[in-house]
C-alpha positions in Angstrom: -18.7 98.5 -44.8 -20.6 95.2 -44.8 -18.7 92.2 -43.2 -19.5 88.8 -41.7 -19.2 88.3 -38.0 -20.5 86.0 -35.4 -23.6 86.6 -33.4 -24.1 84.9 -30.1 -22.1 82.3 -28.2 -22.5 78.8 -26.7 -24.3 76.1 -28.7 -26.0 78.2 -31.3 -23.8 81.0 -32.7 -24.8 82.5 -36.0 -23.0 84.2 -38.8 -24.5 87.5 -39.7 -23.7 90.5 -42.0 -23.2 93.7 -40.1 -21.9 97.2 -40.8 -18.3 97.3 -39.5 -15.5 100.0 -39.5 -13.3 100.3 -42.5 -10.0 98.5 -42.3 -8.0 101.7 -42.5 -4.9 102.6 -44.6 -2.6 99.7 -45.6 0.7 99.2 -43.8 4.0 99.6 -45.7 3.8 96.0 -47.1 0.1 95.8 -47.4 -2.6 96.4 -50.0 -6.2 97.3 -49.5 -8.5 95.1 -51.5 -12.1 95.6 -52.6 -13.2 92.0 -52.2 -15.3 90.6 -55.0 -15.5 87.0 -53.8 -14.4 84.7 -51.0 -14.8 81.0 -50.3 -15.5 78.8 -47.3 -13.1 76.1 -46.1 -13.5 73.4 -43.5 -10.9 75.2 -41.4 -13.4 78.1 -41.0 -15.9 76.0 -39.2 -13.6 73.5 -37.6 -11.6 76.3 -35.9 -13.1 79.8 -36.2 -16.8 78.9 -35.9 -16.3 76.5 -33.0 -14.4 79.1 -31.0 -17.8 80.6 -30.2 -19.0 77.2 -28.8 -16.3 77.4 -26.2 -16.2 81.1 -25.5 -17.8 82.9 -22.6 -19.5 86.2 -23.4 -16.4 88.0 -22.1 -14.0 85.9 -24.2 -16.2 86.1 -27.3 -15.9 89.9 -27.2 -12.1 89.6 -27.3 -12.0 87.3 -30.4 -11.3 88.9 -33.8 -14.8 89.5 -35.2 -14.4 89.0 -38.9 -14.3 85.8 -41.0 -12.8 84.3 -44.1 -9.4 83.4 -45.6 -9.6 83.2 -49.4 -10.2 86.3 -51.4 -10.2 87.6 -54.9 -10.7 91.3 -55.6 -9.3 94.6 -56.8 -6.5 96.6 -55.3 -7.7 100.0 -54.2 -4.7 101.3 -52.2 -1.1 100.2 -51.7 1.5 100.6 -48.9 4.7 102.6 -49.3 6.8 99.5 -49.9 4.5 97.8 -52.4 6.0 97.9 -55.9 4.5 94.8 -57.7 0.9 95.8 -57.4 -1.0 98.9 -58.5 -4.4 100.3 -57.9 -6.8 98.5 -60.2 -5.0 95.2 -60.3 -7.1 92.0 -59.9 -5.5 89.8 -57.3 -6.2 86.7 -55.3 -4.7 85.1 -52.2 -5.2 84.3 -48.6 -3.9 84.9 -45.1 -3.7 82.4 -42.2 -4.4 84.6 -39.3 -7.1 83.3 -36.9 -9.6 85.4 -38.8 -8.5 87.1 -41.9 -11.6 89.1 -42.8 -12.0 88.2 -46.4 -15.7 88.0 -45.9 -16.0 91.7 -46.0 -16.3 94.4 -48.6 -12.8 95.6 -48.1 -9.8 94.1 -46.3 -6.0 94.5 -45.9 -3.6 91.8 -46.8 0.2 91.5 -47.2 1.6 91.9 -50.7 3.5 88.7 -50.1 0.3 86.7 -49.7 -1.4 87.6 -53.0 -0.7 87.3 -56.7 -2.3 88.6 -59.9 -5.5 86.8 -60.6 -5.4 84.3 -63.5 -6.8 86.2 -66.5 -9.0 83.2 -67.5 -10.7 82.9 -64.1 -13.6 85.0 -62.8 -13.3 86.5 -59.4 -15.5 83.8 -57.9 -13.4 81.0 -59.5 -10.2 82.6 -58.3 -11.5 83.0 -54.8 -12.1 79.2 -54.7 -8.4 78.5 -55.2 -6.0 79.9 -52.6 -6.2 77.7 -49.4 -7.3 74.5 -51.1 -5.0 74.7 -54.1 -2.0 75.8 -52.0 -2.6 72.9 -49.6 -2.7 70.5 -52.6 0.5 71.9 -54.2 2.5 72.0 -50.9 1.3 68.4 -50.1 2.7 67.2 -53.4 6.0 68.9 -52.8 6.3 67.5 -49.3 5.7 64.0 -50.7 8.4 64.5 -53.3 6.0 63.8 -56.2 7.5 63.7 -59.7 6.8 62.1 -63.0 6.0 58.4 -62.6 5.2 58.7 -58.8 2.1 56.8 -57.7 -0.3 59.0 -55.7 -3.5 58.1 -53.8 -5.8 61.0 -52.9 -8.4 60.2 -50.2 -11.2 62.7 -50.5 -10.6 63.4 -54.2 -13.9 65.1 -54.9 -13.7 67.8 -52.2 -12.1 71.2 -52.2 -8.4 70.2 -51.7 -8.9 66.8 -53.5 -10.1 68.3 -56.8 -7.0 70.4 -56.9 -4.7 67.6 -55.7 -5.8 65.3 -58.6 -5.1 67.9 -61.2 -1.8 69.0 -59.7 -0.5 65.5 -59.3 -1.4 64.8 -63.0 0.4 68.0 -64.0 3.5 66.7 -62.2 3.3 63.5 -64.3 2.1 61.2 -61.5 -0.2 58.2 -61.7 -3.2 59.2 -59.7 -5.9 57.1 -57.9 -8.7 59.0 -56.2 -10.9 57.8 -53.3 -14.5 59.2 -53.3 -18.1 58.0 -53.1 -19.7 56.4 -56.1 -21.7 59.4 -57.1 -18.5 61.4 -57.6 -16.4 58.9 -59.6 -17.2 60.6 -62.9 -16.1 64.0 -61.6 -12.8 62.6 -60.3 -12.1 60.7 -63.5 -12.8 63.8 -65.6 -10.2 65.7 -63.5 -7.6 63.2 -64.7 -7.5 60.4 -62.2 -6.2 57.1 -63.7 -8.2 55.1 -61.2 -11.1 55.9 -59.0 -11.9 53.9 -55.8 -15.4 54.0 -54.4 -15.1 53.9 -50.6 -18.7 52.9 -50.2 -18.0 49.4 -51.7 -15.7 48.3 -48.9 -12.5 49.0 -47.0 -10.3 50.6 -49.7 -7.2 50.5 -47.3 -6.4 47.0 -48.3 -5.8 45.4 -51.7 -5.4 48.6 -53.7 -1.6 48.6 -54.1 1.2 50.7 -52.6 1.6 54.4 -53.3 4.5 56.8 -53.1 2.2 59.3 -51.5 -1.0 58.7 -49.6 -2.6 62.1 -49.4 -5.5 62.1 -47.0 -7.2 65.5 -47.7 -10.4 64.3 -46.0 -8.3 64.1 -42.8 -10.1 60.9 -41.5 -7.3 58.4 -41.7 -4.0 57.7 -39.8 -0.6 56.6 -41.0 -1.1 53.2 -39.3 -4.5 52.7 -40.9 -3.1 53.4 -44.3 0.1 51.3 -43.8 -0.9 48.8 -46.5 -1.4 51.6 -49.0 2.0 53.2 -48.4 5.0 52.0 -50.4 8.4 51.5 -48.6 9.9 54.9 -48.3 6.6 56.5 -49.3 4.8 59.3 -47.5 1.5 59.6 -45.6 0.4 63.2 -45.5 -2.9 64.5 -44.0 -4.5 67.9 -43.7 -4.7 67.1 -40.0 -8.4 67.6 -39.1 -8.9 64.3 -37.2 -7.4 63.2 -33.9 -6.3 59.9 -35.5 -4.0 61.7 -37.8 -3.0 64.5 -35.4 -1.9 61.9 -32.8 -0.7 59.1 -35.1 1.5 61.2 -37.4 4.1 62.3 -34.8 4.4 58.8 -33.5 5.1 57.4 -36.9 7.7 60.2 -37.5 9.5 59.1 -34.3 9.6 55.6 -35.7 11.4 56.9 -38.7 8.5 56.8 -41.1 7.5 59.5 -43.6 4.4 61.1 -42.2 3.2 64.7 -41.9 0.3 66.9 -41.1 0.5 69.7 -43.6 -0.2 73.3 -42.6 -0.7 75.5 -45.6 1.6 78.5 -46.1 0.3 81.5 -48.0 3.1 82.4 -50.4 3.0 84.5 -53.5 5.4 82.3 -55.5 3.2 79.3 -54.9 0.1 81.3 -56.0 2.0 82.2 -59.2 2.8 78.5 -59.8 -0.9 77.8 -59.5 -1.7 80.7 -61.9 0.8 79.2 -64.4 -1.0 75.8 -64.2 -4.3 77.6 -64.8 -2.9 79.5 -67.8 -1.5 76.2 -69.2 -5.0 74.6 -69.0 -3.8 72.1 -66.4 -5.8 73.4 -63.4 -9.3 74.6 -62.9 -11.4 75.1 -59.8 -14.5 73.0 -59.2 -17.3 75.0 -57.7 -19.8 73.1 -55.6 -22.2 76.0 -54.9 -22.3 79.8 -54.8 -23.9 82.0 -52.2 -24.4 85.7 -51.7 -22.8 87.4 -48.6 -26.2 87.7 -47.0 -26.6 83.9 -47.1 -23.3 83.2 -45.4 -24.9 81.0 -42.7 -26.2 78.7 -45.5 -22.7 78.6 -47.1 -21.2 77.4 -43.8 -23.9 74.8 -43.4 -23.2 73.5 -46.9 -19.5 73.2 -46.1 -20.2 71.4 -42.8 -22.1 68.6 -44.6 -18.8 67.2 -45.7 -20.4 66.4 -49.1 -19.1 69.2 -51.2 -17.9 68.6 -54.8 -15.2 71.2 -54.9 -15.5 74.6 -53.2 -18.3 76.7 -51.7 -17.9 80.2 -53.0 -19.3 83.5 -51.6 -19.9 86.5 -53.8 -19.1 89.7 -51.8 -19.6 92.2 -54.6 -20.6 92.2 -58.2 -17.9 91.2 -60.8 -16.1 94.4 -61.6 -13.6 95.7 -64.1 -10.0 95.4 -63.1 -6.6 95.7 -64.7 -6.3 92.0 -65.5 -9.9 90.9 -65.1 
């Protein structure tokens, strides 16, 4: 089967498509999926891609070779303990192993980390959702968001941000989104009550206090956003920057509500997202689409940090499935 793997090591590794062995029969709780589409997340290049920069040739050979977390596709085999999925079902989901191998024609994944694909979404649209939308949903829950809560989303036009705006609105929150001026219309159209253009000045002061400051761009710290956070409110980050990674535990020790969120792939949360899609309250925003053969360009697009929504990779042609 065709699959994405890394070629080379040191300063200039490349992602290439090669023939790889089939994943084999599914375990008792696994399903085997024919992958129709996958997507690229910053986690991919912040963690997986950069492992090759640090690896010696010997270590590089020991790393799991395949890439990708998000997937959408068709079940082609089930394990002996699987009862909720059948061959032919259209599913979507993700894993959080070091390298999950969704950027491959076929892959194995636990039945507990997938759900039926929303009927109204194509495979490519569904593949854009799992990691980013789950992060947004679980961040809102961690922050205790409910009707009437005030939420500020930093990085509102990106992959997680576009989902966070919609989910916060679906929960009845008042939402302000931080983005560049060229993306204000997008964020407003997603439902934001207020849009703040960070290019016009330091937005961290003079914009009010929020019950949740959700830094999905992972560039801020709890201390830097103190003026934005209401008494008893939360600062939550996706944790990609040292300021947040180091500052958050210090603030927690001081008794303040701060957290770096690590997404958990859970079927029930995917089903919650599907229900929001079916109710017309949630829709993925696609920045760009690439074929599997162009995976290096897809990663480079994500690495610009300027994506409006998600970067999607088509692995196979859209096929006919039970709930496609």
